[in-house]
N, C-alpha and C positions, 0 to 999 in steps of 0.2 A: 662924507667921513666924517665927522663934528671931533673939536679938541670935548675934551671929559674935562678943563675948568671951567675953558668959557664957553662952548659951546656954537664956537664957532667952524663956520666949511671948509675946511681944510684942502688946501693943494696939493693936486696929485700930483705920488712921490717923495711927499712935504716930512722930514722929520720931526718936527719943528712949526708951533699956530703962525698966523701969521700975524693974526691981532694980538694975543697976551703975551708970545716965545713960549711956551710954556712946552715941553720937550711930548714925544710921544714915546707909550712905556715901550722899556729894553726893548726889540728888535722888530719892532712892529712902525711902521709908515702906510701915511695912504696908498692905496694900491694902483696905482695908471692905468687909467678906464682902455678898455676897447675902443673898437671904434661905434659900438652900441656904445658907450655912453658906464655900461657895465662893469665892475673891478676884475682887473685881470691879475686872478688869482695864481695865472700857469706862472708868473712872467715874474715868482721868487715870494709871491707876498705869502707871510704866513699868518692869520691874523693870535691874538694871545687866544691863550684860555678864559672860558670866561669864568668867575670869579663862582665860589660857594655860599652862598650860605644857610641858615640854618636849617635845619630837618624838619616841610614844614608839611610833613604828611603826620603829624604824631598830631593825636587824638585823645582829649583826657575821657577814657568809656562809661568809667562811676569812681563817685566820688567816698571814699565810708569815715563812718567817726563809729565807736563804742555807742550802742544804746545808748537812753534815754531815759528809761526806762524804772536801772534802777535807783535814778539820781530821784529821779520825782518820791516813787516812793520814798527815799529818806526826810524827805520837804516833808510827803504827808506825814512820815512822822513826829519831826520837829514841832508839825504845826499844833499835831495831836497833847503832844505833853507840854508846850509851846501854852496854847490852851487850859489845861491842865491844872498848872502851875496862878495859873491866872484864876481859876476859879478857886483854886488852895489861896488863892495870898487871899485873895476881896472878901472869905468867909474870915481866913485870921483876922484879921482889921476891921470886919461885921464883929467878930466875934470879941478876941483876946486884945485887942490892940488901933482900939475905937477912937486915939488920940493920934495913929500914926496919920502926918499927911502926905497928900494924892502926887505929892513929887518925888518922894520916896519909896514911894509903892513905883511909881514910871516906873525909879532907877533901876530898882532891881530886875522887873521884869524885862530890861533893854540888858539890863545882865544875865540874866540867868538864858535872850532870847542869844545872845552872843554864843556864850558857848554850846546851849542843844542844836545850833545852823551850822555850826565848823562844819560837823560833817557832814552835814548834803554839798556846801561850798566844799571840799574840800574832793570829795567826790567828785563836783560838778567843774573845780579845780580840772583833775584826771580824763575827764573825759574830753571835757574841751584839748586840752597839748597832745591829744594822735588820733593822728587823723591817716588813713589810707587811700591812693591815686592811684589807679588801674588801666594805666596810658596803651595804645596797640603794639605798644614799641617795652615797656621796663613798668614792674611795683615798686609807685618811691610811696615812702612810710616818713615822716615825720612830727614830730616829738618833743616835746616844751611852747612854752609861746611866750617869753622872751627868746631864751638864749633858743635854737631849732635844732634840734639835728633829722638831718635828713640824709637819710636812708636810701638806696636805688637801684633794685636786680632787672635785671635785662630779662625778661621771657623765655629766649631761649635756655637764662640758669636753673631754670624751673623745675622740678624732675616730677615732683610729683604735690596733687591737693588733696586733700581729706577737711571734711565737718567733723566736731565733739561735741557733742551738748547733752549734758545730767536730764535729766528726769526732768529739773524742776526747768530750764530751761528748753525743753521740747515740746513743753509746757502751754511758755508764750514766746513758743517758733521763733527761738531767742539759738544763740552757737556762739564756737571758734573753727574761723580756719582756722586749716598749718599749713604751712607748705615747706615741703624741704627743699633747698634750694643746695646750686653746686659750689654756688658763691661762701668764701669763704666765715661767714654768718650765719648757716648750718641750719635751723631748720626757726621760721617765721609761724610767729602769733601771732591774729586777728582776733581781739576780743571782742565776747560777750556781741558779736552778730545779728542784722534782726534777715530771719529771712538766710542762714545765710549757705544750705543748696545754696538759692537764687545767681550768691556770688560765687561761689563758690563751681557756677557751669562755665557761669561769663569770659571766668581764665583758664576753666580746659579747655575754649571753644578760640581765644585766643591765643594758647598753644599749642592747638591741632593748629590755626594757621597761619604762626611763625616754623610751625616744623617740619 
């Protein structure tokens, strides 16, 4: 047996380390050896209980965010509108405002771009702030970027998993995963998930495992 402070070998039956003087944990001492040099646990020595660490078998099964398709559609619409505005401004400049400087035209286009791209940027921000994580023990939902809210639901608390999809969502292979929980939060919805049936089946598989 060795000291847990300095690593020095302990004298059988001692309660303190001869090297650094550290005391052994309460109720524990170096066991007197038998004739064969094996610790004599029958002599009244009781080893201390092992320290339990964090759960080592928990691992992520999947991590989801709402689909990026609609965000990209908004970016495409904003780009088309900006090109139209730039073309219209160029035509007005050549036809009616020939004395307008290029600097003023650039500032006008920049302001229009900020206004047009406000919606897709906001949609992108909303998507980035939502993360759904399934582990073999719980379903975790994270909301927010700077200030985050994390909600954990043990798999044993989940009662039902349902997939809902509108006509347009089905055409794009999208849908919402509705989870009925016995916890205080009640129903939870994972919004705009790509291929929702696949992920719903994974959740149901984990539910069968824990129940």
